[in-house]
KOLVEXKE-505522 format. One record per residue (C-alpha): residue number from 1; z negated, y, x. Coordinates in pm, 1 decimal, decimal comma. Example, Ala and Ser with C-alpha at 12.3 -4.5 7.8 and 13.67 -1.06 7.14 Angstrom:
! KOLVEXKE-505522
<rec nr="1" c3="-780,0" c2="-450,0" c1="1230,0"/>
<rec nr="2" c3="-714,0" c2="-106,0" c1="1367,0"/>
***
This chain:
! KOLVEXKE-505522
<rec nr="1" c3="9860,9" c2="-9527,4" c1="-493,9"/>
<rec nr="2" c3="10168,0" c2="-9484,6" c1="-709,9"/>
<rec nr="3" c3="10184,1" c2="-9653,8" c1="-1048,0"/>
<rec nr="4" c3="10508,0" c2="-9819,5" c1="-931,1"/>
<rec nr="5" c3="10369,4" c2="-10003,6" c1="-628,7"/>
<rec nr="6" c3="10211,6" c2="-10300,6" c1="-809,3"/>
<rec nr="7" c3="10508,0" c2="-10361,5" c1="-1043,7"/>
<rec nr="8" c3="10751,2" c2="-10346,6" c1="-752,3"/>
<rec nr="9" c3="10553,1" c2="-10602,5" c1="-549,5"/>
<rec nr="10" c3="10517,1" c2="-10827,4" c1="-855,5"/>
<rec nr="11" c3="10891,1" c2="-10807,4" c1="-918,0"/>
<rec nr="12" c3="10966,6" c2="-10899,9" c1="-556,2"/>
<rec nr="13" c3="10722,4" c2="-11191,2" c1="-584,1"/>
<rec nr="14" c3="10862,1" c2="-11321,0" c1="-914,1"/>
<rec nr="15" c3="11225,1" c2="-11293,5" c1="-803,7"/>
<rec nr="16" c3="11145,3" c2="-11479,2" c1="-481,0"/>
<rec nr="17" c3="10964,5" c2="-11756,9" c1="-670,5"/>
<rec nr="18" c3="11260,0" c2="-11777,4" c1="-910,1"/>
<rec nr="19" c3="11502,2" c2="-11828,0" c1="-621,0"/>
<rec nr="20" c3="11279,8" c2="-12096,0" c1="-465,9"/>
<rec nr="21" c3="11234,2" c2="-12284,9" c1="-792,2"/>
<rec nr="22" c3="11601,3" c2="-12246,6" c1="-886,1"/>
<rec nr="23" c3="11731,4" c2="-12390,2" c1="-559,7"/>
<rec nr="24" c3="11470,0" c2="-12666,1" c1="-544,5"/>
<rec nr="25" c3="11534,5" c2="-12762,2" c1="-907,4"/>
<rec nr="26" c3="11910,2" c2="-12775,6" c1="-844,4"/>
<rec nr="27" c3="11869,1" c2="-13009,5" c1="-546,9"/>
<rec nr="28" c3="11596,9" c2="-13221,4" c1="-712,6"/>
<rec nr="29" c3="11796,2" c2="-13263,5" c1="-1033,7"/>
<rec nr="30" c3="12099,4" c2="-13377,8" c1="-833,1"/>
<rec nr="31" c3="11877,5" c2="-13628,0" c1="-652,7"/>
<rec nr="32" c3="11779,3" c2="-13753,1" c1="-1000,1"/>
<rec nr="33" c3="12145,1" c2="-13811,6" c1="-1077,2"/>
<rec nr="34" c3="12236,2" c2="-13504,5" c1="-1279,3"/>
<rec nr="35" c3="12579,8" c2="-13367,3" c1="-1180,1"/>
<rec nr="36" c3="12660,5" c2="-13683,7" c1="-985,4"/>
<rec nr="37" c3="13008,0" c2="-13550,7" c1="-915,5"/>
<rec nr="38" c3="12850,8" c2="-13325,3" c1="-649,6"/>
<rec nr="39" c3="12764,5" c2="-13453,4" c1="-302,1"/>
<rec nr="40" c3="12406,7" c2="-13381,3" c1="-198,1"/>
<rec nr="41" c3="12454,1" c2="-13256,3" c1="157,3"/>
<rec nr="42" c3="12619,9" c2="-12923,9" c1="60,0"/>
<rec nr="43" c3="12351,8" c2="-12866,2" c1="-204,7"/>
<rec nr="44" c3="12077,3" c2="-12922,8" c1="50,4"/>
<rec nr="45" c3="12226,1" c2="-12643,6" c1="261,3"/>
<rec nr="46" c3="12104,6" c2="-12408,6" c1="-13,2"/>
<rec nr="47" c3="11749,3" c2="-12490,9" c1="94,4"/>
<rec nr="48" c3="11782,4" c2="-12221,2" c1="363,5"/>
<rec nr="49" c3="11782,3" c2="-11968,7" c1="79,1"/>
<rec nr="50" c3="11477,9" c2="-12136,0" c1="-72,6"/>
<rec nr="51" c3="11292,1" c2="-12119,0" c1="259,6"/>
<rec nr="52" c3="11375,6" c2="-11750,7" c1="301,3"/>
<rec nr="53" c3="11270,9" c2="-11679,3" c1="-56,6"/>
<rec nr="54" c3="10948,9" c2="-11876,8" c1="-5,3"/>
<rec nr="55" c3="10863,4" c2="-11656,3" c1="292,5"/>
<rec nr="56" c3="10926,1" c2="-11344,7" c1="81,3"/>
<rec nr="57" c3="10709,0" c2="-11493,7" c1="-196,8"/>
<rec nr="58" c3="10431,1" c2="-11573,5" c1="51,0"/>
<rec nr="59" c3="10430,9" c2="-11221,1" c1="197,4"/>
<rec nr="60" c3="10451,6" c2="-11050,6" c1="-142,2"/>
<rec nr="61" c3="10182,4" c2="-11285,2" c1="-277,9"/>
<rec nr="62" c3="9955,4" c2="-11191,1" c1="10,4"/>
<rec nr="63" c3="10017,6" c2="-10821,6" c1="-57,4"/>
<rec nr="64" c3="9941,5" c2="-10873,0" c1="-427,7"/>
<rec nr="65" c3="9622,0" c2="-11060,1" c1="-341,4"/>
<rec nr="66" c3="9511,8" c2="-10773,3" c1="-115,2"/>
<rec nr="67" c3="9598,8" c2="-10513,3" c1="-379,5"/>
<rec nr="68" c3="9402,4" c2="-10689,3" c1="-653,2"/>
<rec nr="69" c3="9160,0" c2="-10948,4" c1="-510,9"/>
<rec nr="70" c3="8977,6" c2="-10969,5" c1="-845,3"/>
<rec nr="71" c3="9286,7" c2="-11139,2" c1="-988,3"/>
<rec nr="72" c3="9274,0" c2="-11424,1" c1="-737,8"/>
<rec nr="73" c3="8985,0" c2="-11467,1" c1="-498,4"/>
<rec nr="74" c3="8686,9" c2="-11252,0" c1="-598,2"/>
<rec nr="75" c3="8548,5" c2="-11453,6" c1="-776,5"/>
<rec nr="76" c3="8782,0" c2="-11746,3" c1="-727,0"/>
<rec nr="77" c3="9034,6" c2="-11760,7" c1="-1007,8"/>
<rec nr="78" c3="9090,2" c2="-12118,9" c1="-1130,6"/>
<rec nr="79" c3="9464,0" c2="-12051,6" c1="-1173,3"/>
<rec nr="80" c3="9491,6" c2="-11918,1" c1="-817,5"/>
<rec nr="81" c3="9312,1" c2="-12225,9" c1="-683,9"/>
<rec nr="82" c3="9537,7" c2="-12457,8" c1="-886,5"/>
<rec nr="83" c3="9847,8" c2="-12272,0" c1="-763,1"/>
<rec nr="84" c3="9734,5" c2="-12312,6" c1="-401,1"/>
<rec nr="85" c3="9666,4" c2="-12684,3" c1="-457,1"/>
<rec nr="86" c3="10018,9" c2="-12725,5" c1="-599,1"/>
<rec nr="87" c3="10164,6" c2="-12542,3" c1="-297,6"/>
<rec nr="88" c3="9964,8" c2="-12759,9" c1="-58,3"/>
<rec nr="89" c3="10085,6" c2="-13076,5" c1="-234,9"/>
<rec nr="90" c3="10444,5" c2="-12946,7" c1="-225,1"/>
<rec nr="91" c3="10409,9" c2="-12906,0" c1="150,2"/>
<rec nr="92" c3="10278,9" c2="-13261,2" c1="185,5"/>
<rec nr="93" c3="10559,2" c2="-13389,7" c1="-37,2"/>
<rec nr="94" c3="10815,8" c2="-13212,8" c1="183,1"/>
<rec nr="95" c3="10660,0" c2="-13357,0" c1="499,5"/>
<rec nr="96" c3="10683,4" c2="-13703,2" c1="340,7"/>
<rec nr="97" c3="11046,5" c2="-13639,6" c1="246,3"/>
<rec nr="98" c3="11141,0" c2="-13546,6" c1="602,0"/>
<rec nr="99" c3="10908,1" c2="-13775,9" c1="802,3"/>
<rec nr="100" c3="11011,5" c2="-14093,0" c1="618,8"/>
<rec nr="101" c3="11382,7" c2="-14027,7" c1="673,1"/>
<rec nr="102" c3="11453,2" c2="-13973,2" c1="303,3"/>
<rec nr="103" c3="11622,4" c2="-13641,3" c1="375,2"/>
<rec nr="104" c3="11864,6" c2="-13814,9" c1="611,3"/>
<rec nr="105" c3="11932,8" c2="-14081,5" c1="345,7"/>
<rec nr="106" c3="11986,5" c2="-13816,8" c1="77,8"/>
<rec nr="107" c3="12223,5" c2="-13621,1" c1="303,5"/>
<rec nr="108" c3="12446,5" c2="-13927,9" c1="301,5"/>
<rec nr="109" c3="12467,9" c2="-13949,7" c1="-78,4"/>
<rec nr="110" c3="12828,7" c2="-13876,2" c1="-168,1"/>
<rec nr="111" c3="12972,2" c2="-13758,8" c1="-497,2"/>
<rec nr="112" c3="12929,4" c2="-14025,5" c1="-762,7"/>
<rec nr="113" c3="12652,8" c2="-14208,3" c1="-573,8"/>
<rec nr="114" c3="12285,7" c2="-14233,6" c1="-662,2"/>
<rec nr="115" c3="12000,8" c2="-14130,4" c1="-435,9"/>
<rec nr="116" c3="11744,2" c2="-14395,1" c1="-337,3"/>
<rec nr="117" c3="11460,6" c2="-14453,7" c1="-583,9"/>
<rec nr="118" c3="11204,0" c2="-14326,3" c1="-332,6"/>
<rec nr="119" c3="11396,6" c2="-13997,7" c1="-304,8"/>
<rec nr="120" c3="11401,2" c2="-13968,9" c1="-684,1"/>
<rec nr="121" c3="11022,9" c2="-14012,4" c1="-689,4"/>
<rec nr="122" c3="10976,9" c2="-13739,8" c1="-427,4"/>
<rec nr="123" c3="11215,1" c2="-13513,0" c1="-623,5"/>
<rec nr="124" c3="11021,1" c2="-13576,3" c1="-944,8"/>
<rec nr="125" c3="10691,8" c2="-13492,4" c1="-777,1"/>
<rec nr="126" c3="10852,3" c2="-13176,9" c1="-636,1"/>
<rec nr="127" c3="10975,9" c2="-13064,3" c1="-977,9"/>
<rec nr="128" c3="10638,5" c2="-13123,9" c1="-1143,1"/>
<rec nr="129" c3="10454,0" c2="-12936,2" c1="-868,5"/>
<rec nr="130" c3="10691,6" c2="-12638,8" c1="-877,8"/>
<rec nr="131" c3="10649,9" c2="-12620,0" c1="-1255,8"/>
<rec nr="132" c3="10276,3" c2="-12617,2" c1="-1181,2"/>
<rec nr="133" c3="10319,1" c2="-12325,0" c1="-940,0"/>
<rec nr="134" c3="10510,2" c2="-12127,2" c1="-1201,8"/>
<rec nr="135" c3="10259,9" c2="-12215,1" c1="-1476,7"/>
<rec nr="136" c3="9952,1" c2="-12129,3" c1="-1270,7"/>
<rec nr="137" c3="10116,7" c2="-11807,6" c1="-1148,0"/>
<rec nr="138" c3="10161,7" c2="-11706,1" c1="-1508,8"/>
<rec nr="139" c3="9801,5" c2="-11801,5" c1="-1590,5"/>
<rec nr="140" c3="9654,6" c2="-11585,9" c1="-1310,7"/>
<rec nr="141" c3="9599,4" c2="-11281,3" c1="-1527,7"/>
<rec nr="142" c3="9456,4" c2="-11486,1" c1="-1816,2"/>
<rec nr="143" c3="9192,6" c2="-11660,4" c1="-1605,3"/>
<rec nr="144" c3="9089,3" c2="-11371,3" c1="-1378,5"/>
<rec nr="145" c3="8717,2" c2="-11412,3" c1="-1319,1"/>
<rec nr="146" c3="8692,1" c2="-11719,3" c1="-1545,7"/>
<rec nr="147" c3="8496,4" c2="-11931,9" c1="-1295,5"/>
***
């Protein structure tokens, strides 16, 4: 295997995660009330890019896991487990956001208006969990085989 294969896959993975976190942070911070001059609906349209980037991150993460299982699952890396827990909780948070109708409420927030408190809570949880994903991704190499 070429010496360039692993760095290329890692770069693809990190860029994809950066796009996901960047878009999600932009939308979540607006839900919090930062840049209130912007309406939320157009910002939420950027989530298509985040979904596409998440799929790229998932595929490249799977490839990285297969290339170097000792860094994640053999034996179980605590950082990898924590990252997966954060991703699972993000998924549940997103289901809550959509199933409760908060997304529909947030879509109606015009420029200068505030999002509902419940939407701000969901956005805060989202931000914290995505910071967790980034942190635990970074910690993967430090905790390889630590359990």
